[in-house]
mmJSON file of the N, C-alpha and C atoms, coordinates in Angstrom:
{"data_MODEL":{"atom_site":{
"group_PDB":["ATOM","ATOM","ATOM","ATOM","ATOM","ATOM","ATOM","ATOM","ATOM","ATOM","ATOM","ATOM","ATOM","ATOM","ATOM","ATOM","ATOM","ATOM","ATOM","ATOM","ATOM","ATOM","ATOM","ATOM","ATOM","ATOM","ATOM","ATOM","ATOM","ATOM","ATOM","ATOM","ATOM","ATOM","ATOM","ATOM","ATOM","ATOM","ATOM","ATOM","ATOM","ATOM","ATOM","ATOM","ATOM","ATOM","ATOM","ATOM","ATOM","ATOM","ATOM","ATOM","ATOM","ATOM","ATOM","ATOM","ATOM","ATOM","ATOM","ATOM","ATOM","ATOM","ATOM","ATOM","ATOM","ATOM","ATOM","ATOM","ATOM","ATOM","ATOM","ATOM","ATOM","ATOM","ATOM","ATOM","ATOM","ATOM","ATOM","ATOM","ATOM","ATOM","ATOM","ATOM","ATOM","ATOM","ATOM","ATOM","ATOM","ATOM","ATOM","ATOM","ATOM","ATOM","ATOM","ATOM","ATOM","ATOM","ATOM","ATOM","ATOM","ATOM","ATOM","ATOM","ATOM","ATOM","ATOM","ATOM","ATOM","ATOM","ATOM","ATOM","ATOM","ATOM","ATOM","ATOM","ATOM","ATOM","ATOM","ATOM","ATOM","ATOM","ATOM","ATOM","ATOM","ATOM","ATOM","ATOM","ATOM","ATOM","ATOM","ATOM","ATOM","ATOM","ATOM","ATOM","ATOM","ATOM","ATOM","ATOM","ATOM","ATOM","ATOM","ATOM","ATOM","ATOM","ATOM","ATOM","ATOM","ATOM","ATOM","ATOM","ATOM","ATOM","ATOM","ATOM","ATOM","ATOM","ATOM","ATOM","ATOM","ATOM","ATOM","ATOM","ATOM","ATOM","ATOM","ATOM","ATOM","ATOM","ATOM","ATOM","ATOM","ATOM","ATOM","ATOM","ATOM","ATOM","ATOM","ATOM","ATOM","ATOM","ATOM","ATOM","ATOM","ATOM","ATOM","ATOM","ATOM","ATOM","ATOM","ATOM","ATOM","ATOM","ATOM","ATOM","ATOM","ATOM","ATOM","ATOM","ATOM","ATOM","ATOM","ATOM","ATOM","ATOM","ATOM","ATOM","ATOM","ATOM","ATOM","ATOM","ATOM","ATOM","ATOM","ATOM","ATOM","ATOM","ATOM","ATOM","ATOM","ATOM","ATOM","ATOM","ATOM","ATOM","ATOM","ATOM","ATOM","ATOM","ATOM","ATOM","ATOM","ATOM","ATOM","ATOM","ATOM"],
"id":[1,2,3,4,5,6,7,8,9,10,11,12,13,14,15,16,17,18,19,20,21,22,23,24,25,26,27,28,29,30,31,32,33,34,35,36,37,38,39,40,41,42,43,44,45,46,47,48,49,50,51,52,53,54,55,56,57,58,59,60,61,62,63,64,65,66,67,68,69,70,71,72,73,74,75,76,77,78,79,80,81,82,83,84,85,86,87,88,89,90,91,92,93,94,95,96,97,98,99,100,101,102,103,104,105,106,107,108,109,110,111,112,113,114,115,116,117,118,119,120,121,122,123,124,125,126,127,128,129,130,131,132,133,134,135,136,137,138,139,140,141,142,143,144,145,146,147,148,149,150,151,152,153,154,155,156,157,158,159,160,161,162,163,164,165,166,167,168,169,170,171,172,173,174,175,176,177,178,179,180,181,182,183,184,185,186,187,188,189,190,191,192,193,194,195,196,197,198,199,200,201,202,203,204,205,206,207,208,209,210,211,212,213,214,215,216,217,218,219,220,221,222,223,224,225,226,227,228,229,230,231,232,233,234,235,236,237],
"type_symbol":["N","C","C","N","C","C","N","C","C","N","C","C","N","C","C","N","C","C","N","C","C","N","C","C","N","C","C","N","C","C","N","C","C","N","C","C","N","C","C","N","C","C","N","C","C","N","C","C","N","C","C","N","C","C","N","C","C","N","C","C","N","C","C","N","C","C","N","C","C","N","C","C","N","C","C","N","C","C","N","C","C","N","C","C","N","C","C","N","C","C","N","C","C","N","C","C","N","C","C","N","C","C","N","C","C","N","C","C","N","C","C","N","C","C","N","C","C","N","C","C","N","C","C","N","C","C","N","C","C","N","C","C","N","C","C","N","C","C","N","C","C","N","C","C","N","C","C","N","C","C","N","C","C","N","C","C","N","C","C","N","C","C","N","C","C","N","C","C","N","C","C","N","C","C","N","C","C","N","C","C","N","C","C","N","C","C","N","C","C","N","C","C","N","C","C","N","C","C","N","C","C","N","C","C","N","C","C","N","C","C","N","C","C","N","C","C","N","C","C","N","C","C","N","C","C","N","C","C","N","C","C","N","C","C","N","C","C"],
"label_atom_id":["N","CA","C","N","CA","C","N","CA","C","N","CA","C","N","CA","C","N","CA","C","N","CA","C","N","CA","C","N","CA","C","N","CA","C","N","CA","C","N","CA","C","N","CA","C","N","CA","C","N","CA","C","N","CA","C","N","CA","C","N","CA","C","N","CA","C","N","CA","C","N","CA","C","N","CA","C","N","CA","C","N","CA","C","N","CA","C","N","CA","C","N","CA","C","N","CA","C","N","CA","C","N","CA","C","N","CA","C","N","CA","C","N","CA","C","N","CA","C","N","CA","C","N","CA","C","N","CA","C","N","CA","C","N","CA","C","N","CA","C","N","CA","C","N","CA","C","N","CA","C","N","CA","C","N","CA","C","N","CA","C","N","CA","C","N","CA","C","N","CA","C","N","CA","C","N","CA","C","N","CA","C","N","CA","C","N","CA","C","N","CA","C","N","CA","C","N","CA","C","N","CA","C","N","CA","C","N","CA","C","N","CA","C","N","CA","C","N","CA","C","N","CA","C","N","CA","C","N","CA","C","N","CA","C","N","CA","C","N","CA","C","N","CA","C","N","CA","C","N","CA","C","N","CA","C","N","CA","C","N","CA","C","N","CA","C","N","CA","C","N","CA","C","N","CA","C"],
"label_alt_id":[null,null,null,null,null,null,null,null,null,null,null,null,null,null,null,null,null,null,null,null,null,null,null,null,null,null,null,null,null,null,null,null,null,null,null,null,null,null,null,null,null,null,null,null,null,null,null,null,null,null,null,null,null,null,null,null,null,null,null,null,null,null,null,null,null,null,null,null,null,null,null,null,null,null,null,null,null,null,null,null,null,null,null,null,null,null,null,null,null,null,null,null,null,null,null,null,null,null,null,null,null,null,null,null,null,null,null,null,null,null,null,null,null,null,null,null,null,null,null,null,null,null,null,null,null,null,null,null,null,null,null,null,null,null,null,null,null,null,null,null,null,null,null,null,null,null,null,null,null,null,null,null,null,null,null,null,null,null,null,null,null,null,null,null,null,null,null,null,null,null,null,null,null,null,null,null,null,null,null,null,null,null,null,null,null,null,null,null,null,null,null,null,null,null,null,null,null,null,null,null,null,null,null,null,null,null,null,null,null,null,null,null,null,null,null,null,null,null,null,null,null,null,null,null,null,null,null,null,null,null,null,null,null,null,null,null,null],
"label_comp_id":["MET","MET","MET","LYS","LYS","LYS","ILE","ILE","ILE","TYR","TYR","TYR","ARG","ARG","ARG","TYR","TYR","TYR","ALA","ALA","ALA","GLY","GLY","GLY","ARG","ARG","ARG","CYS","CYS","CYS","ASN","ASN","ASN","ALA","ALA","ALA","SER","SER","SER","GLY","GLY","GLY","LEU","LEU","LEU","LYS","LYS","LYS","ILE","ILE","ILE","LYS","LYS","LYS","ARG","ARG","ARG","ILE","ILE","ILE","ARG","ARG","ARG","GLU","GLU","GLU","LYS","LYS","LYS","ARG","ARG","ARG","GLU","GLU","GLU","ILE","ILE","ILE","THR","THR","THR","GLN","GLN","GLN","GLU","GLU","GLU","GLN","GLN","GLN","LEU","LEU","LEU","ALA","ALA","ALA","ALA","ALA","ALA","LYS","LYS","LYS","MET","MET","MET","GLN","GLN","GLN","ILE","ILE","ILE","GLU","GLU","GLU","GLY","GLY","GLY","ILE","ILE","ILE","PRO","PRO","PRO","LEU","LEU","LEU","ASN","ASN","ASN","GLN","GLN","GLN","LYS","LYS","LYS","ALA","ALA","ALA","ILE","ILE","ILE","SER","SER","SER","ARG","ARG","ARG","ILE","ILE","ILE","GLU","GLU","GLU","ALA","ALA","ALA","GLY","GLY","GLY","SER","SER","SER","ARG","ARG","ARG","VAL","VAL","VAL","VAL","VAL","VAL","ALA","ALA","ALA","ASP","ASP","ASP","TYR","TYR","TYR","GLU","GLU","GLU","LEU","LEU","LEU","MET","MET","MET","ILE","ILE","ILE","PHE","PHE","PHE","ALA","ALA","ALA","LYS","LYS","LYS","VAL","VAL","VAL","LEU","LEU","LEU","GLY","GLY","GLY","VAL","VAL","VAL","PRO","PRO","PRO","VAL","VAL","VAL","ALA","ALA","ALA","ASP","ASP","ASP","LEU","LEU","LEU","LEU","LEU","LEU","LYS","LYS","LYS","GLU","GLU","GLU"],
"label_asym_id":["A","A","A","A","A","A","A","A","A","A","A","A","A","A","A","A","A","A","A","A","A","A","A","A","A","A","A","A","A","A","A","A","A","A","A","A","A","A","A","A","A","A","A","A","A","A","A","A","A","A","A","A","A","A","A","A","A","A","A","A","A","A","A","A","A","A","A","A","A","A","A","A","A","A","A","A","A","A","A","A","A","A","A","A","A","A","A","A","A","A","A","A","A","A","A","A","A","A","A","A","A","A","A","A","A","A","A","A","A","A","A","A","A","A","A","A","A","A","A","A","A","A","A","A","A","A","A","A","A","A","A","A","A","A","A","A","A","A","A","A","A","A","A","A","A","A","A","A","A","A","A","A","A","A","A","A","A","A","A","A","A","A","A","A","A","A","A","A","A","A","A","A","A","A","A","A","A","A","A","A","A","A","A","A","A","A","A","A","A","A","A","A","A","A","A","A","A","A","A","A","A","A","A","A","A","A","A","A","A","A","A","A","A","A","A","A","A","A","A","A","A","A","A","A","A","A","A","A","A","A","A","A","A","A","A","A","A"],
"label_entity_id":["1","1","1","1","1","1","1","1","1","1","1","1","1","1","1","1","1","1","1","1","1","1","1","1","1","1","1","1","1","1","1","1","1","1","1","1","1","1","1","1","1","1","1","1","1","1","1","1","1","1","1","1","1","1","1","1","1","1","1","1","1","1","1","1","1","1","1","1","1","1","1","1","1","1","1","1","1","1","1","1","1","1","1","1","1","1","1","1","1","1","1","1","1","1","1","1","1","1","1","1","1","1","1","1","1","1","1","1","1","1","1","1","1","1","1","1","1","1","1","1","1","1","1","1","1","1","1","1","1","1","1","1","1","1","1","1","1","1","1","1","1","1","1","1","1","1","1","1","1","1","1","1","1","1","1","1","1","1","1","1","1","1","1","1","1","1","1","1","1","1","1","1","1","1","1","1","1","1","1","1","1","1","1","1","1","1","1","1","1","1","1","1","1","1","1","1","1","1","1","1","1","1","1","1","1","1","1","1","1","1","1","1","1","1","1","1","1","1","1","1","1","1","1","1","1","1","1","1","1","1","1","1","1","1","1","1","1"],
"label_seq_id":[1,1,1,2,2,2,3,3,3,4,4,4,5,5,5,6,6,6,7,7,7,8,8,8,9,9,9,10,10,10,11,11,11,12,12,12,13,13,13,14,14,14,15,15,15,16,16,16,17,17,17,18,18,18,19,19,19,20,20,20,21,21,21,22,22,22,23,23,23,24,24,24,25,25,25,26,26,26,27,27,27,28,28,28,29,29,29,30,30,30,31,31,31,32,32,32,33,33,33,34,34,34,35,35,35,36,36,36,37,37,37,38,38,38,39,39,39,40,40,40,41,41,41,42,42,42,43,43,43,44,44,44,45,45,45,46,46,46,47,47,47,48,48,48,49,49,49,50,50,50,51,51,51,52,52,52,53,53,53,54,54,54,55,55,55,56,56,56,57,57,57,58,58,58,59,59,59,60,60,60,61,61,61,62,62,62,63,63,63,64,64,64,65,65,65,66,66,66,67,67,67,68,68,68,69,69,69,70,70,70,71,71,71,72,72,72,73,73,73,74,74,74,75,75,75,76,76,76,77,77,77,78,78,78,79,79,79],
"pdbx_PDB_ins_code":[null,null,null,null,null,null,null,null,null,null,null,null,null,null,null,null,null,null,null,null,null,null,null,null,null,null,null,null,null,null,null,null,null,null,null,null,null,null,null,null,null,null,null,null,null,null,null,null,null,null,null,null,null,null,null,null,null,null,null,null,null,null,null,null,null,null,null,null,null,null,null,null,null,null,null,null,null,null,null,null,null,null,null,null,null,null,null,null,null,null,null,null,null,null,null,null,null,null,null,null,null,null,null,null,null,null,null,null,null,null,null,null,null,null,null,null,null,null,null,null,null,null,null,null,null,null,null,null,null,null,null,null,null,null,null,null,null,null,null,null,null,null,null,null,null,null,null,null,null,null,null,null,null,null,null,null,null,null,null,null,null,null,null,null,null,null,null,null,null,null,null,null,null,null,null,null,null,null,null,null,null,null,null,null,null,null,null,null,null,null,null,null,null,null,null,null,null,null,null,null,null,null,null,null,null,null,null,null,null,null,null,null,null,null,null,null,null,null,null,null,null,null,null,null,null,null,null,null,null,null,null,null,null,null,null,null,null],
"Cartn_x":[10.602,9.698,10.409,9.782,10.342,9.976,10.963,10.731,10.745,9.65,9.521,9.962,10.488,10.945,10.083,9.849,9.136,10.07,10.403,11.343,12.665,13.076,14.347,14.356,13.182,13.086,12.222,12.51,11.736,10.535,10.386,9.239,8.858,7.641,7.154,7.173,7.556,7.43,8.754,9.858,11.141,11.527,11.341,11.712,10.829,9.539,8.633,8.993,9.313,9.725,10.95,11.912,13.123,12.807,11.992,11.653,10.956,9.99,9.253,10.168,10.993,11.937,12.866,13.411,14.322,13.587,12.357,11.556,11.314,11.13,10.883,12.194,13.321,14.661,14.888,14.548,14.742,15.836,16.791,17.83,17.282,18.007,17.615,17.623,18.59,18.666,17.447,17.042,15.88,14.6,14.488,13.312,13.279,14.413,14.486,14.057,14.509,14.136,12.633,12.038,10.585,9.827,10.337,9.706,9.806,10.958,11.154,10.211,9.979,9.038,7.639,7.315,6.005,5.975,7.079,7.104,7.629,8.192,8.753,10.274,10.895,12.338,13.205,13.291,14.152,15.335,16.477,17.642,17.949,18.983,19.338,19.641,20.307,20.652,19.398,18.387,17.137,16.44,16.452,15.86,16.593,17.908,18.708,18.351,18.207,17.865,16.456,15.534,14.166,14.197,14.882,14.946,15.647,16.621,17.348,16.557,15.494,14.666,15.161,16.092,16.633,16.012,15.021,14.329,12.83,12.125,10.665,10.118,9.024,8.347,7.033,6.877,5.643,4.498,3.281,2.127,2.01,2.288,2.2,3.304,4.46,5.526,5.113,4.479,4.029,3.045,2.15,1.187,1.902,2.933,3.66,4.53,5.13,5.867,4.944,3.737,2.778,2.463,2.229,1.924,3.077,4.284,5.465,5.766,5.571,5.86,4.695,3.532,2.374,1.718,1.655,1.024,0.096,-0.872,-1.691,-0.852,-1.209,-0.497,-0.45,-1.536,-1.59,-0.485,-0.091,0.974,2.313,2.502,3.764,3.807,2.675,2.623,2.489,2.298,2.177,3.532,3.503,4.756,5.06],
"Cartn_y":[-16.928,-16.043,-15.453,-15.52,-14.941,-13.467,-12.647,-11.214,-10.885,-10.34,-9.961,-8.521,-8.236,-6.881,-6.299,-5.017,-4.28,-3.179,-3.196,-2.225,-2.23,-3.417,-3.567,-3.156,-2.859,-2.387,-3.327,-3.399,-4.234,-3.497,-2.216,-1.465,-0.391,0.091,1.137,2.509,2.576,3.833,4.502,3.826,4.366,5.698,5.836,7.09,8.237,7.966,9.012,9.387,8.402,8.687,9.597,9.282,10.093,11.516,11.664,13.002,13.844,13.24,13.978,14.308,13.366,13.596,14.767,14.766,15.837,17.176,17.155,18.381,18.967,18.105,18.536,18.836,18.627,18.854,18.034,16.755,15.8,14.832,14.568,13.592,12.179,11.202,9.815,9.471,9.995,9.742,10.307,11.517,12.147,11.372,10.909,10.125,8.821,8.174,6.934,7.184,8.295,8.624,8.841,9.521,9.754,8.427,7.529,6.215,5.439,5.525,4.833,5.366,6.668,7.261,6.68,6.371,5.793,4.272,3.691,2.262,1.374,1.971,1.199,1.238,0.112,0.098,0.103,1.263,1.415,2.289,2.003,2.866,3.556,4.377,5.124,4.201,3.094,2.15,1.551,1.244,0.709,1.745,3.011,4.085,4.181,4.107,4.163,3.016,1.827,0.659,0.781,1.321,1.542,2.525,3.65,4.66,4.145,3.267,2.689,1.584,1.117,0.07,-1.33,-1.483,-2.816,-3.463,-2.798,-3.362,-3.237,-4.283,-4.288,-3.385,-2.687,-1.859,-2.557,-2.903,-3.543,-2.528,-3.03,-2.136,-1.269,-1.817,-1.032,0.031,-0.262,0.739,1.878,1.529,2.526,3.498,2.979,3.836,4.819,4.36,5.237,6.226,5.808,6.754,7.898,7.567,8.587,9.529,8.975,9.788,10.73,10.187,10.966,12.053,11.731,12.693,13.643,13.353,14.233,14.188,12.984,12.808,11.598,11.527,10.314,9.133,7.937,6.731,6.666,7.036,6.975,7.813,8.905,9.745,9.022,8.074,7.323,6.248,5.967,4.916,5.453,6.754,7.334,7.35,7.132,7.181,8.592],
"Cartn_z":[14.311,13.622,12.413,11.273,10.051,9.981,9.72,9.575,8.092,7.624,6.227,6.046,4.892,4.582,3.474,3.581,2.55,2.077,0.817,0.242,1.014,1.461,2.154,3.613,4.16,5.542,6.363,7.669,8.593,9.175,8.86,9.354,8.346,8.466,7.564,8.224,9.489,10.231,10.578,10.425,10.875,10.259,8.963,8.307,8.78,8.988,9.487,10.916,11.74,13.114,13.092,12.238,12.137,11.694,10.652,10.144,11.201,11.883,12.913,14.085,14.495,15.595,15.26,14.055,13.65,13.546,13.054,12.966,14.357,15.336,16.719,17.47,16.752,17.32,18.59,18.501,19.59,19.161,20.032,19.718,19.911,19.384,19.59,21.076,21.79,23.235,23.961,23.572,24.195,23.876,22.627,22.252,23.032,23.17,23.949,25.394,25.969,27.349,27.472,26.494,26.517,26.402,25.579,25.442,26.751,27.412,28.683,29.749,29.772,30.725,30.52,29.269,28.938,29.118,29.584,29.866,28.751,27.713,26.6,26.733,27.062,27.344,26.08,25.435,24.263,24.624,24.012,24.185,22.853,22.84,21.631,20.464,20.736,19.664,19.031,19.84,19.307,18.43,18.852,18.042,16.714,16.75,15.53,14.585,15.119,14.289,13.717,14.499,14.001,12.841,13.031,11.986,10.734,10.895,9.762,9.075,9.731,9.151,9.425,10.344,10.627,11.867,12.48,13.646,13.443,13.789,13.719,14.823,14.532,15.527,15.882,17.152,17.607,17.588,17.479,17.424,18.669,19.835,21.061,21.113,20.524,20.462,19.532,18.423,17.468,18.117,18.956,19.653,20.573,21.254,22.171,21.394,20.277,19.44,19.028,18.593,18.175,19.337,20.504,21.684,22.023,22.081,22.459,21.425,20.149,19.084,18.813,19.4,19.251,17.892,17.316,16.006,16.046,15.125,15.039,14.54,14.946,14.506,12.982,12.333,10.866,10.209,10.851,10.292,10.258,11.16,11.195,10.112,9.503,8.492,7.065,6.912,5.576,4.891,3.578,2.819,2.41],
"occupancy":[1.0,1.0,1.0,1.0,1.0,1.0,1.0,1.0,1.0,1.0,1.0,1.0,1.0,1.0,1.0,1.0,1.0,1.0,1.0,1.0,1.0,1.0,1.0,1.0,1.0,1.0,1.0,1.0,1.0,1.0,1.0,1.0,1.0,1.0,1.0,1.0,1.0,1.0,1.0,1.0,1.0,1.0,1.0,1.0,1.0,1.0,1.0,1.0,1.0,1.0,1.0,1.0,1.0,1.0,1.0,1.0,1.0,1.0,1.0,1.0,1.0,1.0,1.0,1.0,1.0,1.0,1.0,1.0,1.0,1.0,1.0,1.0,1.0,1.0,1.0,1.0,1.0,1.0,1.0,1.0,1.0,1.0,1.0,1.0,1.0,1.0,1.0,1.0,1.0,1.0,1.0,1.0,1.0,1.0,1.0,1.0,1.0,1.0,1.0,1.0,1.0,1.0,1.0,1.0,1.0,1.0,1.0,1.0,1.0,1.0,1.0,1.0,1.0,1.0,1.0,1.0,1.0,1.0,1.0,1.0,1.0,1.0,1.0,1.0,1.0,1.0,1.0,1.0,1.0,1.0,1.0,1.0,1.0,1.0,1.0,1.0,1.0,1.0,1.0,1.0,1.0,1.0,1.0,1.0,1.0,1.0,1.0,1.0,1.0,1.0,1.0,1.0,1.0,1.0,1.0,1.0,1.0,1.0,1.0,1.0,1.0,1.0,1.0,1.0,1.0,1.0,1.0,1.0,1.0,1.0,1.0,1.0,1.0,1.0,1.0,1.0,1.0,1.0,1.0,1.0,1.0,1.0,1.0,1.0,1.0,1.0,1.0,1.0,1.0,1.0,1.0,1.0,1.0,1.0,1.0,1.0,1.0,1.0,1.0,1.0,1.0,1.0,1.0,1.0,1.0,1.0,1.0,1.0,1.0,1.0,1.0,1.0,1.0,1.0,1.0,1.0,1.0,1.0,1.0,1.0,1.0,1.0,1.0,1.0,1.0,1.0,1.0,1.0,1.0,1.0,1.0,1.0,1.0,1.0,1.0,1.0,1.0],
"B_iso_or_equiv":[0.0,0.0,0.0,0.0,0.0,0.0,0.0,0.0,0.0,0.0,0.0,0.0,0.0,0.0,0.0,0.0,0.0,0.0,0.0,0.0,0.0,0.0,0.0,0.0,0.0,0.0,0.0,0.0,0.0,0.0,0.0,0.0,0.0,0.0,0.0,0.0,0.0,0.0,0.0,0.0,0.0,0.0,0.0,0.0,0.0,0.0,0.0,0.0,0.0,0.0,0.0,0.0,0.0,0.0,0.0,0.0,0.0,0.0,0.0,0.0,0.0,0.0,0.0,0.0,0.0,0.0,0.0,0.0,0.0,0.0,0.0,0.0,0.0,0.0,0.0,0.0,0.0,0.0,0.0,0.0,0.0,0.0,0.0,0.0,0.0,0.0,0.0,0.0,0.0,0.0,0.0,0.0,0.0,0.0,0.0,0.0,0.0,0.0,0.0,0.0,0.0,0.0,0.0,0.0,0.0,0.0,0.0,0.0,0.0,0.0,0.0,0.0,0.0,0.0,0.0,0.0,0.0,0.0,0.0,0.0,0.0,0.0,0.0,0.0,0.0,0.0,0.0,0.0,0.0,0.0,0.0,0.0,0.0,0.0,0.0,0.0,0.0,0.0,0.0,0.0,0.0,0.0,0.0,0.0,0.0,0.0,0.0,0.0,0.0,0.0,0.0,0.0,0.0,0.0,0.0,0.0,0.0,0.0,0.0,0.0,0.0,0.0,0.0,0.0,0.0,0.0,0.0,0.0,0.0,0.0,0.0,0.0,0.0,0.0,0.0,0.0,0.0,0.0,0.0,0.0,0.0,0.0,0.0,0.0,0.0,0.0,0.0,0.0,0.0,0.0,0.0,0.0,0.0,0.0,0.0,0.0,0.0,0.0,0.0,0.0,0.0,0.0,0.0,0.0,0.0,0.0,0.0,0.0,0.0,0.0,0.0,0.0,0.0,0.0,0.0,0.0,0.0,0.0,0.0,0.0,0.0,0.0,0.0,0.0,0.0,0.0,0.0,0.0,0.0,0.0,0.0,0.0,0.0,0.0,0.0,0.0,0.0],
"pdbx_formal_charge":[null,null,null,null,null,null,null,null,null,null,null,null,null,null,null,null,null,null,null,null,null,null,null,null,null,null,null,null,null,null,null,null,null,null,null,null,null,null,null,null,null,null,null,null,null,null,null,null,null,null,null,null,null,null,null,null,null,null,null,null,null,null,null,null,null,null,null,null,null,null,null,null,null,null,null,null,null,null,null,null,null,null,null,null,null,null,null,null,null,null,null,null,null,null,null,null,null,null,null,null,null,null,null,null,null,null,null,null,null,null,null,null,null,null,null,null,null,null,null,null,null,null,null,null,null,null,null,null,null,null,null,null,null,null,null,null,null,null,null,null,null,null,null,null,null,null,null,null,null,null,null,null,null,null,null,null,null,null,null,null,null,null,null,null,null,null,null,null,null,null,null,null,null,null,null,null,null,null,null,null,null,null,null,null,null,null,null,null,null,null,null,null,null,null,null,null,null,null,null,null,null,null,null,null,null,null,null,null,null,null,null,null,null,null,null,null,null,null,null,null,null,null,null,null,null,null,null,null,null,null,null,null,null,null,null,null,null],
"auth_seq_id":[1,1,1,2,2,2,3,3,3,4,4,4,5,5,5,6,6,6,7,7,7,8,8,8,9,9,9,10,10,10,11,11,11,12,12,12,13,13,13,14,14,14,15,15,15,16,16,16,17,17,17,18,18,18,19,19,19,20,20,20,21,21,21,22,22,22,23,23,23,24,24,24,25,25,25,26,26,26,27,27,27,28,28,28,29,29,29,30,30,30,31,31,31,32,32,32,33,33,33,34,34,34,35,35,35,36,36,36,37,37,37,38,38,38,39,39,39,40,40,40,41,41,41,42,42,42,43,43,43,44,44,44,45,45,45,46,46,46,47,47,47,48,48,48,49,49,49,50,50,50,51,51,51,52,52,52,53,53,53,54,54,54,55,55,55,56,56,56,57,57,57,58,58,58,59,59,59,60,60,60,61,61,61,62,62,62,63,63,63,64,64,64,65,65,65,66,66,66,67,67,67,68,68,68,69,69,69,70,70,70,71,71,71,72,72,72,73,73,73,74,74,74,75,75,75,76,76,76,77,77,77,78,78,78,79,79,79],
"auth_comp_id":["MET","MET","MET","LYS","LYS","LYS","ILE","ILE","ILE","TYR","TYR","TYR","ARG","ARG","ARG","TYR","TYR","TYR","ALA","ALA","ALA","GLY","GLY","GLY","ARG","ARG","ARG","CYS","CYS","CYS","ASN","ASN","ASN","ALA","ALA","ALA","SER","SER","SER","GLY","GLY","GLY","LEU","LEU","LEU","LYS","LYS","LYS","ILE","ILE","ILE","LYS","LYS","LYS","ARG","ARG","ARG","ILE","ILE","ILE","ARG","ARG","ARG","GLU","GLU","GLU","LYS","LYS","LYS","ARG","ARG","ARG","GLU","GLU","GLU","ILE","ILE","ILE","THR","THR","THR","GLN","GLN","GLN","GLU","GLU","GLU","GLN","GLN","GLN","LEU","LEU","LEU","ALA","ALA","ALA","ALA","ALA","ALA","LYS","LYS","LYS","MET","MET","MET","GLN","GLN","GLN","ILE","ILE","ILE","GLU","GLU","GLU","GLY","GLY","GLY","ILE","ILE","ILE","PRO","PRO","PRO","LEU","LEU","LEU","ASN","ASN","ASN","GLN","GLN","GLN","LYS","LYS","LYS","ALA","ALA","ALA","ILE","ILE","ILE","SER","SER","SER","ARG","ARG","ARG","ILE","ILE","ILE","GLU","GLU","GLU","ALA","ALA","ALA","GLY","GLY","GLY","SER","SER","SER","ARG","ARG","ARG","VAL","VAL","VAL","VAL","VAL","VAL","ALA","ALA","ALA","ASP","ASP","ASP","TYR","TYR","TYR","GLU","GLU","GLU","LEU","LEU","LEU","MET","MET","MET","ILE","ILE","ILE","PHE","PHE","PHE","ALA","ALA","ALA","LYS","LYS","LYS","VAL","VAL","VAL","LEU","LEU","LEU","GLY","GLY","GLY","VAL","VAL","VAL","PRO","PRO","PRO","VAL","VAL","VAL","ALA","ALA","ALA","ASP","ASP","ASP","LEU","LEU","LEU","LEU","LEU","LEU","LYS","LYS","LYS","GLU","GLU","GLU"],
"auth_asym_id":["A","A","A","A","A","A","A","A","A","A","A","A","A","A","A","A","A","A","A","A","A","A","A","A","A","A","A","A","A","A","A","A","A","A","A","A","A","A","A","A","A","A","A","A","A","A","A","A","A","A","A","A","A","A","A","A","A","A","A","A","A","A","A","A","A","A","A","A","A","A","A","A","A","A","A","A","A","A","A","A","A","A","A","A","A","A","A","A","A","A","A","A","A","A","A","A","A","A","A","A","A","A","A","A","A","A","A","A","A","A","A","A","A","A","A","A","A","A","A","A","A","A","A","A","A","A","A","A","A","A","A","A","A","A","A","A","A","A","A","A","A","A","A","A","A","A","A","A","A","A","A","A","A","A","A","A","A","A","A","A","A","A","A","A","A","A","A","A","A","A","A","A","A","A","A","A","A","A","A","A","A","A","A","A","A","A","A","A","A","A","A","A","A","A","A","A","A","A","A","A","A","A","A","A","A","A","A","A","A","A","A","A","A","A","A","A","A","A","A","A","A","A","A","A","A","A","A","A","A","A","A","A","A","A","A","A","A"],
"auth_atom_id":["N","CA","C","N","CA","C","N","CA","C","N","CA","C","N","CA","C","N","CA","C","N","CA","C","N","CA","C","N","CA","C","N","CA","C","N","CA","C","N","CA","C","N","CA","C","N","CA","C","N","CA","C","N","CA","C","N","CA","C","N","CA","C","N","CA","C","N","CA","C","N","CA","C","N","CA","C","N","CA","C","N","CA","C","N","CA","C","N","CA","C","N","CA","C","N","CA","C","N","CA","C","N","CA","C","N","CA","C","N","CA","C","N","CA","C","N","CA","C","N","CA","C","N","CA","C","N","CA","C","N","CA","C","N","CA","C","N","CA","C","N","CA","C","N","CA","C","N","CA","C","N","CA","C","N","CA","C","N","CA","C","N","CA","C","N","CA","C","N","CA","C","N","CA","C","N","CA","C","N","CA","C","N","CA","C","N","CA","C","N","CA","C","N","CA","C","N","CA","C","N","CA","C","N","CA","C","N","CA","C","N","CA","C","N","CA","C","N","CA","C","N","CA","C","N","CA","C","N","CA","C","N","CA","C","N","CA","C","N","CA","C","N","CA","C","N","CA","C","N","CA","C","N","CA","C","N","CA","C","N","CA","C","N","CA","C","N","CA","C","N","CA","C","N","CA","C"],
"pdbx_PDB_model_num":[1,1,1,1,1,1,1,1,1,1,1,1,1,1,1,1,1,1,1,1,1,1,1,1,1,1,1,1,1,1,1,1,1,1,1,1,1,1,1,1,1,1,1,1,1,1,1,1,1,1,1,1,1,1,1,1,1,1,1,1,1,1,1,1,1,1,1,1,1,1,1,1,1,1,1,1,1,1,1,1,1,1,1,1,1,1,1,1,1,1,1,1,1,1,1,1,1,1,1,1,1,1,1,1,1,1,1,1,1,1,1,1,1,1,1,1,1,1,1,1,1,1,1,1,1,1,1,1,1,1,1,1,1,1,1,1,1,1,1,1,1,1,1,1,1,1,1,1,1,1,1,1,1,1,1,1,1,1,1,1,1,1,1,1,1,1,1,1,1,1,1,1,1,1,1,1,1,1,1,1,1,1,1,1,1,1,1,1,1,1,1,1,1,1,1,1,1,1,1,1,1,1,1,1,1,1,1,1,1,1,1,1,1,1,1,1,1,1,1,1,1,1,1,1,1,1,1,1,1,1,1,1,1,1,1,1,1]
}}}
């Protein structure tokens, strides 16, 4: 599978996830744990790669990120 990049990133949501996570004062480890509780097996390293833009975020993961962070999915995609 070819992974396309937009503005040098593999996802459009990583920076927003990071900003919201930091605003909520949640560590990457805590966010990973919340995702795992929801059935998404991510660890701290995966969260770091998502935020850095070096990992693709699946649509189902994006829905759970929105749920865990308490925001609409659309907020994770706004520039």
